[in-house]
C-alpha positions in Angstrom: -7.9 60.7 48.9 -9.7 57.3 49.4 -8.7 54.3 47.4 -11.4 51.7 46.8 -12.1 48.7 44.5 -15.2 47.6 42.7 -15.5 44.2 40.9 -18.3 43.0 38.7 -18.4 39.2 38.8 -19.8 37.7 35.6 -21.7 34.4 35.3 -24.2 33.2 32.7 -24.7 36.7 31.2 -25.3 38.2 34.7 -23.4 40.5 37.0 -23.4 39.8 40.7 -24.9 42.9 42.3 -25.3 44.1 45.9 -28.4 45.9 47.0 -27.1 48.0 50.0 -30.2 47.6 52.2 -29.0 46.6 55.6 -27.8 49.9 57.2 -30.0 52.9 57.2 -27.1 55.4 57.6 -25.3 54.0 54.6 -24.6 56.6 51.8 -25.4 53.8 49.4 -28.6 52.8 51.1 -31.0 51.1 48.6 -28.5 51.5 45.7 -27.2 48.6 43.7 -23.5 48.3 43.4 -20.8 45.8 42.3 -18.7 44.1 45.0 -15.9 46.1 46.6 -14.7 48.4 49.4 -11.8 50.3 50.8 -8.1 49.5 50.3 -6.5 49.0 53.7 -3.2 50.6 54.7 -0.3 48.6 53.3 -2.5 46.5 51.0 -2.2 46.4 47.3 -5.2 47.5 45.2 -5.5 44.0 43.6 -5.3 42.3 46.9 -8.0 44.6 48.4 -10.4 43.7 45.5 -9.8 39.9 46.1 -10.3 40.3 49.8 -13.4 42.4 49.5 -15.0 39.9 47.1 -14.2 37.1 49.5 -15.6 39.0 52.5 -18.8 40.1 50.8 -19.6 37.0 48.7 -17.6 34.0 50.0 -16.3 33.6 46.4 -12.6 33.2 45.6 -11.3 35.2 42.6 -8.9 33.1 40.5 -8.4 35.5 37.6 -9.5 39.1 36.9 -9.1 42.0 34.6 -8.5 45.6 35.8 -10.9 47.6 33.6 -10.3 51.1 34.7 -10.2 53.8 37.4 -13.2 56.0 38.3 -12.3 59.3 40.0 -15.2 60.6 42.2 -15.2 64.2 43.6 -17.9 65.5 45.9 -18.4 68.1 48.6 -16.1 66.3 51.1 -14.9 63.2 49.3 -12.3 62.4 46.7 -12.2 58.7 45.8 -10.2 56.7 43.3 -12.2 53.6 42.6 -10.3 50.8 40.8 -12.7 48.9 38.5 -12.4 45.1 37.8 -14.3 42.3 36.2 -13.9 38.6 36.7 -15.6 35.5 35.3 -13.1 33.1 36.9 -13.9 32.4 40.5 -15.1 29.6 42.7 -16.7 28.9 46.1 -20.2 29.1 47.5 -22.1 32.4 47.7 -22.7 33.5 51.3 -25.1 36.0 52.8 -23.6 39.5 52.8 -23.7 41.7 55.9 -24.1 44.9 53.8 -27.1 43.9 51.7 -28.7 41.4 49.4 -26.6 39.8 46.6 -28.4 38.9 43.3 -27.3 37.8 39.9 -28.8 40.4 37.5 -28.8 40.0 33.7 -26.3 42.4 32.3 -28.9 44.0 30.0 -31.1 44.7 33.0 -28.5 46.3 35.3 -29.1 49.8 34.0 -32.8 49.5 35.1 -31.7 49.1 38.8 -31.6 52.0 41.3 -27.9 53.0 40.7 -25.9 56.1 41.3 -26.3 58.3 38.3 -22.5 58.2 37.5 -22.5 54.4 37.7 -24.7 54.2 34.6 -22.0 55.9 32.5 -19.1 53.6 33.6 -21.3 50.5 33.4 -22.3 51.4 29.8 -18.6 51.7 29.0 -17.8 48.4 30.9 -20.4 46.5 28.9 -19.6 48.1 25.5 -15.8 48.0 25.5 -13.0 45.7 26.6 -10.5 48.5 26.7 -9.1 50.1 29.9 -10.7 53.4 30.6 -10.7 56.2 33.2 -13.6 58.5 34.0 -14.1 61.5 36.4 -17.3 62.3 38.1 -18.2 65.5 40.0 -21.1 65.3 42.5 -22.8 68.0 44.6 -24.4 66.0 47.4 -26.0 63.0 45.6 -26.5 64.8 42.3 -24.1 64.3 39.4 -23.0 67.7 38.1 -20.7 66.6 35.4 -18.4 63.8 34.2 -15.8 63.1 31.6 -14.0 60.2 30.0 -10.3 60.7 30.5 -9.0 57.6 28.6 
């Protein structure tokens, strides 16, 4: 089981999104994602999110909200992704080693090249302030089914 974090930074009606376009062998190549990554051994989930945001963007999270957990299952991967939002951060945006960072209007995010399942939790994220949990089942890169748990 892999533990990961994903944070959507919010500013002026936009999410900070990452186009993963720098590594050809990246499972997320040419997909748009929020900011996040793996939880390291001995690290709290909240600290991992704060660290990943700093490493990928140069920005310092001052306050955040945990919005939910997304459970991904695929052929050989089981991942618990802890989902956050923050509109309280400071610092200067840096160039990311993993791809191109862009502020995208929230209403335009669903028009990006996203994982199919990301569309469902992003809709929930935008529509609702409540904590939620969803489960996604993939076969390869194809979403077979999903459900909202909470």
